[in-house]
N, C-alpha and C positions, 0 to 999 in steps of 0.2 A: 529276499535273496536278490542281489543285484546281478543283472545279466549285462555283460559288456555290449556296447553298441555294435562292435564289430560282429559279434555272434548274432545279434538281432538282425543285422543287415544280411549276413550269410544265410541264416535260416529263412528269412523272408524271400531273398533272391532265389535260394535253392527251391523253396516251395513253389514260387511262381513259375520258375523255369521247368521244374518237373511236371507240374500240372499242365503247363502249356504244351510241353513235348508229348505228354501222355495223350492229351486231347488231339493234338495234331497227328500223332502216330495212329490212334484209333480211326480218325477220319481218313487218313491217307491209306491205312490198311483196308478199310471198307471200300474206299475208292478203287484201290488196286484190284480187290476181289470182284467188284462190279465190272471193272474194265476188262478183266481177263475173261469172265463168263460172257460178257457182251461180245467180246471179240471172237470167242469160240462159237457162240450161236450164229454170229454173222458169217463165220467161215463155213459152218454147216449149211446155212441157207444158200450161200453162194454155190457150193458144190451141188446141192440138191437141185437148184434151179438149172445149173449147167447140164446135169444128167437128164432131167426131164426135157429140156430143150433139144438136146442131141437125139434122144429117143424119138421125139415127135418129128424131127426133121428126117430121120433115116430109120424107120421102123424095121426094115428088113435086116439091118445090121445091129439090132438092139442087143443081141447076146454079146457080140464083140465089144460094143460100147460099154456094157455093164461090167464085163470082165476087165476091160482096160481101166475103167474108173476104180474097180475093186482093188487092182494092184496098186494104183496111185494112192488111194485113200488108206489102204492097209498100212502103207509106210508112215502115214500120219496118225495111225491108231484110230481110224474112223471106220465104222461099219455102217452099211446101209441095207435097207430092204424095200422092195416094191410090193404093194398090196393092192387088192382090187376094192370095188365099192362095198364088199361084204367083210372087209378087213382081213381077208385070207392072203397069206404070203404067196407072192408070185415068184419073187427072186430075192435071195438074201445072201450076204457075205459073212454073216456071223450069227444072226438070230435064228434059232431052229424051231421056235414055236410056230404052229400052223396059223395062229391068229395074232393080230396086233391088239394088245389090251389097252383100250382107250376109255377114258371117262365119257359120260354122256355129253358133257359140255365140249370136250375136245373133239368128239365125233361130230357134234353139231357144227362146230366151227370149221372143221376140215371139209365137211360136205358143202358148206356155204362158201367155199373157196378161200377161207382164211387160214394162213399158216399158224401152226401151234409151236411155241418154243418153251421148253422147260430147262432152266439152268441147272437144276440139281434134282435128280430122281433117284430114290434109294430102294424102291419096292418092286418095280415091274420088270427089272432085269437082273441078271446074275450079279451085277456090280453097280455101284453108283455111277450114273452117267449124266451127261448133258445131251438132250435130244431135241431134234427139230422135225416137225411133220409138215410136208408141203403137199397140197392137193394136185391131182393130175386131171385136167379137164379137156375133153374132146367134144367139139361141136356144142359148146356151152352145157355139157353134161358131165357130172362128176363120175369118173370111171375108176378112181383109185388114188394112190398117192405114194410118196416116198418117205421113209423114216431114216434119219441119219443119227447115229449115236457116237459119243466119244466119252471114254472114261473120265470121271472127275479127277482121278489121281494125277493125271497129267496137268490139269489146270491147277490143282492144289500144289503140285511141285513148283510150278511157276510162281504161285502166290507165296509159298513158303520161302522160296529163294529171294523174292523181292522184299518180303518182310524181314528176312535176315539182313539184307543190305540196308533196309530202313532202320533196323535196330542198331546196326553198327554205326550208321550215320548219326542216329539220334544220340548214341553214347558219346561219340566224338564231339558232337555239337554241345552236348550237356557238359562234358568235361571242359571244353573251351569256355563255355558260358560261365561255369563255376569259377574257373581260373580268373577270367576277366572280372567277375563279380567280387572275388576276393581282393584283387588288385585295386579296384575302384573303392571297395569298402575300406580297405586299409588306408588308401589315400585320403578319403573323407574323414575317417576316424582320426588320422594324424592332424588334419586341419582343425577338427573340432577340439582335439586335445590341446592344440596351441591356443585356441580361444579360451578353453577352460583354464589353462595355466595362466594366461594373461589376465583373465577375470580375477583369479585368485590373487595375483600380484597386485592388481588395482585395489582389491578389497583390503589388502595389507598396507595400502598407502603408497605403492610404487606407481607413480603416474608417468614414468619414463618408458614404460613397456610399449612396444609396437609390434604388430604382426603383419606378415606379407598379405597384401590385398590385391584383388583384381576384379574385373567385371566378367570373369569367366562364368560364374554362376552365382546363386543366392548366397552361398557361404562366403565367396569372395567379396560380395557386396556387404555382407554382414561384417566381415573383417574391416572393410573400409569405414563402415559406420562406427565400429568399435574404436578404431584409431581416432576418428573425428571426436567421438565422445570423450576419449581419454584426454585428447588435446584440450577440449573445452573444460574438462574437470581439472586438468593441470592449471589452465589459465585461471579458472575460478578459485582454485586453492591458493594460487599466488595472489590473486586479487583480495581474497579473504584475509590472507596473511598480511598483505600491505595495508588493507583497511584496518585490521586489528592493531597493527603497529601505529598507523596514523591516529586511530582512536585513542590509544594509550597516550601518544604524544599530545593529542588534542586535549584529552582530559587533564594531563599534567599542565599544559599551557593555560587551559581554562581555570584550573584550580589556582594557578599562580595569578592569572589575570583577575579572577574574582577576589582572591585574597588581598591584592593590592588596594583596590577601591574600598573594600570592606574595612581593611585596616585603617585607611585614611578616614573614612566616615566614622569608624569607632573612635579613633583618636580625637577627631574633631568634637564628637559628642561628649567624650570624657573631658576634653579641655573646657568646653562650654559649661558642662555640669559642675566642674570643680573650679570655675572662674580662673583657669590657668592661661587663657588666651587674652592678650591685651585688647582693649576696646577697638583700637585702630586696626587690629588684624581680624576681628570677628567677621566683618563683611567678606573679606578675602577667603576666610576659612569656610564660611557658608557657601560661597560660590564654588569653592573646590569640592565641597561635599555634594553640591547639586550636580556638578559635572561628573563626578564619580558615580552618582546614582543613575544619571542618564546613560553612562557607559554600561552599567550593569543591565539596565533595561534593554539597551541595544543588543548585548550579548544574548540575553534570554530570548528576545524577539527574533533574532536571527535563527536560532535553533527551532523555535516554534514555526516560523515562516517556512523553513526548509521542509519540515515534516508535513505541513499542509500541502506544499507543492508536490512532494514525493508521493503522497497518498491521494493525489488528484482531488483534493478538497477545495481547490481554488477555482472559482468561476470567472472567466474573462468576459468583460463587456466591451467588445471591440467597436471602434468608431473611427471615422476619418479625423486625423489630428493634423493641424498646421505644424509642420516640423520646425519651421523657423521660430515660431512662438515658444514651443517647448524648449528648444535649445537655448533661447535667450533667457527663459526662466531659470533653467539649470545654471547658466552662466551667472546670473544675478545671485542665486542662492550660494554658489560655491566660490565666488570671487574673493570673499573675505578669507576663506580657508586657504585659497591659492596664494593670496597676498602674504600670508604668514610665512610662506616658503619662497617669497619673491617670484612667484609664478604669475603668468598672464594667461587668460583664457580668450580664445578667438573663435568666432562663429562664422562659418562660410556655408550657406545653403540657399538654394533657390526659394524665393518667397512662395511659390505656387506648389511646392511639393507637399503632398499629403501622405501620411503613414497610417495604415489601417491596423490599429492595436488598441489594447486596453490602456487608458490614459495613466492610471495609477501605477500599473505594473511596468509600463514603458518608462515612466519617470523613475521608478525604483531601479530599473536596469541601467539607465543612463547615469543616474547619480552614483550608483555603486561603482561603475567602471571609471567615471570621472574622478571620484574620490581616490580610487586606486592609483590613477595616473598622477594626481596631485601628491599623494603620499610618497611616491618614488621619484619625484622630480623636484629639484632645487634650482632656483634661478633659471627657470626654463619657461617653456610654453606648452599649453594644452590646446589642441585644435579640435573643434566640434564641427564636422562636415556632414552634408547630406546631398544626395543626388539620386537620380533614377537610372536604373540599368535594366533594360528590357521590361519585364513585368514585376520588378522588385524595387523596393525603396532601400537604398544603401545608406547606412549611418556609420561614420568613422570617428573614432576617438583616438587621437594620436598625441603622444607626449615626447618630450626631448629628455627624458629621465635616464636612469641608470640601465634600463633594459632588463631583459630576463636571460638567464643562462640557457643556452640551447637545450641542455638536458632537462630543464624544468618547464619548457614551454607546454608540453602536453600534460604535465602534472597539475597545472594550476587549476584545472576544473575539478579536481578531486575534492570530496566533501571535507576531508580532514587534512588537506594540503597545508603545509607550513613552509614558507619561503626560507631560504637560507639567510643567516644573519647578515651577510654582506649586502643583501638587497634592501634592507630596511634599517632605519635608525633605532628601532626598537631592539634592545639587546637580547630579547628573547625570540626575535623573529616575528614575522606576521603570520597570523593564523585566522581561522574562521570559516564561514560558509558563504561569504559574499559571492565569489565567482561561480561556485557551484549552484547557488540560487539563480544567478544571472543566466547561466546556460539552460537550466530547467525552464525558466520563464520564456526564454527565446524559443525553445523547442515547443512549448505550449502554443506559441503564436505561429507554428509551422514555419519558423524562420531558421536562420543559420547564423553561427557566430564563429569567427576565426581570429587568430592572433598571430602577428608577425613581430619579431623583436630582434634587435641587434645589441649585443652587450655594449654598454657605455654610450649608446646613441639614442635609444628610445624604444618605445613600444607602440604598436597600432592595433586597436581592436576594430574589426569590421563586422557589422551586423547587417543582415539581409532579411527584409520582411516582404512577403508577397502582398501585392495590392489587392484591394477588394474586388471580388468577382462580381461584375455587373449583372451576370446572368442569374 
């Protein structure tokens, strides 16, 4: 059986409040009782001491003093008696017994000059009383004492009245507490219900849901965390959808790209097998088949390389590399490819600059970006630059090509990114993993890579590598 959270809160709050008020009421009631009886015994002691003092100071007027006190104390419902050393009553305003009935311990204490107080006595008098015994000493000798009594009913009436006020106060406080508890519980239940409804909506695939949040308490912080989680889920789902769309497009492009060289190779093999290719064209055909085979290998290797990098299976062997030598090597390797598009490659770097990196992977990075620049530049220039900035080695690769559309600048790092047709001479657009691999390799070097481009004027890639820590 499900019990609503509101009822759980109310029951728990009600139980705690009731138990707390009961304990407080019992403690306070006990305190009131002790206070009233202590106050009564103190009052009796004060009157008793006054009577004994006045008698001792003016013994000849003792009868007048006793009668005067009797009238005053009678109005306060207090009776008193004087007794001698044998407990015989000498004077009394209410008690008619000839002797004072005291226990052995009480008689021992009073003889030794110690006052005796009893807050509640139910046996020795006609009614339940509070009484006080005070010794009367003359010339250091016990000669008697005074007994003062007051009915308990008076004290009980005071206690009962105070307990009534306490009960009323407790009831009012309990009612207010329960009302506040209900309001707070309802408030929290509504907030939790919003979280529950929002969670259900997210479970159904609605990532647009948001709930009010604040730093007021843990539930508010939970709401903030929930909103942040939903935003990340929303972004993740969009990314997954984009990746899936890119993957499908990538697979379609790969299928087309693989089909083309395979068709070429198959046609060439069939032609050679059936002697359908003239002798003068065989060398050209074999070269074409070789080129297409190399292209297939490159496509497969790109995918394998990216998977190794993504799964951290690549180990870097960093060393200090003469940047000018590396850039000159890259220039020599790619000058032929650049010349096919009437492009020129220029190197501008300080001969003393060293870059701390893995030689093979840095070469892979620079060749990939430079090839990309050559591919999208006709009758232009490609600049390879290097310089130091603070504690970083900066490498720039800039072209005067067709540039990148502003909407595509941040997309080029995507694994399945495909450029629009207008950016490439390939009628199917450019695709692959090149720049995604480049960025991953740069990150593995604890470096950074950035790209700036202006449509129709060119593109510049800027790479930053930290220098070797000498410590």
